N, C-alpha and C positions, 0 to 999 in steps of 0.2 A: 637534397629531398628528403623534407622528413618525415618515416615509415611508422606507422606501428601507433603513433601517438591518439593518446585516450584526448578525446576533446567532451570537456564537462560542460552544459552551462554553470554560470554560479549560482542561478538562482530559478528557480522554476515555481507555477503557478500552483500556491498548496491548495486541499480542499476546502477552505471557503473564500477562495479569489487573495487567499495574498501571497504576497514573496514569499518563497521557502527557498533558506539558503543551508546548508548543510549544519551552520550552526541552531538552527533552529527546530531541527529533528529532535525527538528525544534521543537524551542519551542515552550509552550501549549499554549502563548497567542498570535499564529498565527494566523490571517486573512488573508491573501491572497495565498490559492495556488497555486502554481505552478506549473508544471508537475514533474519538481525534487522532490518535497518536496510531494507533492502526493505517488511518487515512495520512498522515501523513508522511509515512512512509513508502504508500503504494505509490501517491504521485510522486514522488521523490522517482523510485525506479522508473514508473511511463512516461517522469517530465523530462529524464537520461540525467539526475542530477547521481543516481547512483546504482549500480548494476545491483541484479538478482545475486549474485556470491557476497560483494559487497553487503548485505544486507542480513544475507545470513550470517556470513563471520563476524559481522559488526553487533548484531543479536541475540547471536542462539540462536536462534531458528532454525526449522526444519525447511526445506524445499513444499511442503503438505500445504502447512501449519500458512505461509505467505501467500502459495497459489491461493489456498480458502479464503484469503484476503480481498485478494484479485478478483478472482470471484465473486466475491459479496459485492464487494463494488463495481464492478461491469456490470451485473445483478440490478440489483436494489440500492447504488446512492451509497452513502455513509450509515444509514440507516439498515443495510442489508450487516454489518459488520458488528450490531447489536446483541453479546451471545443472550440476552434473555428475551431473544425472539427471534432466533436463528431458525426456529423450525416451521414457524408460519412464513420469513419469505423463502422459503423453500419452498412450500409448499405451493405459496403464491406464484413461484416462477413455472414449477410444475405445469401450474392450472393451467400459464400464459403460452405452454409451447405443447398445451392440447389441442388448444381454440387457435 
């Protein structure tokens, strides 16, 4: 009997509907985080390709930073990851909660 074996899928569905594997993820040396790269990492965690601990170690992110990406995707989709529009999407989300 195999216990505590980490079973992970070889591929998950990426943010644009394409198959996403470990090789398709941004390299660990990534410094410039564009919307697509953030969304790919979030999709990898949501699909079970990587764990949150794997992501934090691989990319040198903080838990708060990654959690903010997940919240943004949950609330507004990929558009919520745009740094230039972050306040707009926060305000929109807060208004939706009121009504």
